[in-house]
N, C-alpha and C positions, 0 to 999 in steps of 0.2 A: 189148913183151911183158913180162909180169910176171916178177919174179925167180924162178928155179927153186927148188923145194923141196929142201932139203939134209938135213933131219932129219925124223923122224916128226912132231915138233911143227910144223915149217915146212909139211910136207905137209898136216897137218890144218888149219892156219890158212888155207893157200891153198885147200883144198877148201871150207872154210866160206865164203870170199870168193866163189869161183866159184858155189857153190850160191845164195848171196844175190843175186849179179848175175843169174843165170838166173831166179830167182824174180821179181825186180824187172822184168826185161825182159818177162816174160809167156810162160809155157810154150806156150800155144796159138798165139801169133804165131810163135814159133820153130819149132814143129812144122809149121805150115802152110808157112812159108818153106822149111824143109828138104825137106818132101815135094814141093813144087813144083820145087825145084832138082834133086832126085835123079831125078825122072821114073821111079819104080819100076815095073817090069813084073811081071806075075803070076808069072813063072818066075825072077825075079832071085835071085841069091845075094848077100846083103848082109852086111857087117860093120860094127858100130858100135863105136867106140872110146870108152870111158868112158861106159857106158850109164846110170849113176846109178840112178834109180828104175825104169828100164825102160819108161817111158811112151812115149818116141819109138820105141824098139825094138819095142814092141807095135804101134804104129801102122804101122811099116814092115812088120812081119810080116803085118798084115791086108792090105796092098797086094800083098805078094809071096806070095799065097795058095798058089801051086803051087811056090814056091821054097824057099829056106832062109835064115834070118837067124841070125847069131851076134853075140856081143858080148864084149868084154873090159872088165873093171872092176877096179881095184886095191883098192877099199874093200870090206871084208867085209860091213859093214852094208848097203851099197847092193846088193851081190850077193844077199844074203838077201831084201831087199825086192823086187828085180826077179824073183827066182826064184819068189816067191809070186805076183806079178802075171802071170807068163808060165808058170805051172805046167802048164796044159793043153797049151800049145804045145811046151814042153820034152818032156812025156810023148809027144806025137805025133811027135817028132823033127823038127819044123819050126823049132825055136829051140834054140840051144846058148849057154849062159852060162858064161864062163870067168873065173877070177880071174887078172888079169895086166894088162899094159900094152902099148901099141903098140910098145914097144922090142923085145919078144920075142913074135912071133906064130908061133913054131915049132910050136905045136899045130895050125896050119892048113897045108895043102899049098900049094905054089907054084901061083899062078893059080886059087885056090879061089873067088874072089869077082868078081862083076861090078861091084860098087860098095862103097866103103868111105867112112864118114863119121864125123865127130866134132864135137861142139860144146864149146868151151872146153878141149879137151884140150891144145892147144898151150901153154897157160899152165904146164903141168906138165913140159914138155920142157926139160931143161937144154941138151941138144945135139939139135937137130931131125934131124940126118942119120940116125942109126940108126933112128929112128922112121919116117922117110920111106922109107928103104931097105926096111924090113920091109913097109910098106904097099905099096910097089911090087912086092915079091915075091909077096904074096898076091893081088894083082889080076891078072886074066886080061889078055892083050894087048888093048888098046883099052878096058880097064875105066876106071872113073872114081872119083876121090877128091874128097870135098867136106869142107872143114874150115871151121868157123864159129866166130865169137867174138861173144858178146853184149856189148853196150855196158854199161859199169858206171856208177858215179857220175861225173858230169863232174869232170875233174881238170885241173890245170894241164898244158898240153901235150897234152891228150887227142887232138886231131885229128892232131897230129904223131906221137904214139905209135901211133895206129891205122894211119896210113900206113906207119910204120916196121915195124909188125908185119906188115902185108900185103906189103910189099916184101921183108922177110926171108924170109917163107914162099914167095913167088914164086921167089926165088933158090934156096932150098933144094929146091923141087920141080923146078926146071930142072936143078939140079946132079945129082940122082939119076935123071934121065932122063924126067921127065914133060914132056909137050907140051900145047899148047892150054890154057894156063893163063889163067884168067879170074877176075876179081873182081867182086863186086856189093856193094850197099849194106847196109842194116840188116836183120838182123844182118850183120856183115861175113863174107862167104863167099869162099873161094878154091876153085875147082874145077880139076881137071886130068885129063888122060887120058894 
C-alpha cells in the first residue's frame, strides 16, 4: 500500500500518482472490469468512493437506470468536473455528488446502498478501519463492497506489495464484519458482503 498522504502537498502528489497510474492502466479496461464485477441491477443504489472525473459513476448510473448513484470525492476540481459530466442526472435526482471521503459518510443513512465501490482509494487511507466501518454502515445487510487498485509502474517488490495490499485489505474487511471476501486479478479487486 502506498504511504498515506499527511499534508496537502503529499495528498496532491499522491493524487497525481494515482491519476497517472489509472490513465496508464486504461480507463475503458477498468470500467469494463468494474461493471462486470459489480453486476449492477436497474434498481440498485450504488456509492462510488473517489469518483474523480465521474466517468465510472456515469456508466454505473446508466446501468442503475431506476436506482440511485452517489459519490464522494475530496478533490474540488474533480467534483466540479464530475458535476458537469453528470449535470442532467443530478438535476433528475438520480445522482448525488458530495465533497468528502469514505472516512465520513454521515451524509448517507445506514443501509442506504446495495453496492459501494472505489478504485485506487485505499492508497489514501492512513488507517483503513474507519473507512471500512463507514462503508459497512452505509451498506444494506447483504450489500457488496468492491475495492480495486490499478497496477502502476513495475517496481521492486511489486508482486509482494500487491499481495501485501490485498492481504491487509482482506484482514481489514474481516475485522469490521464483512464476509465472503474474494479477490481477483488485474486490476486487483477485493469484494466482500
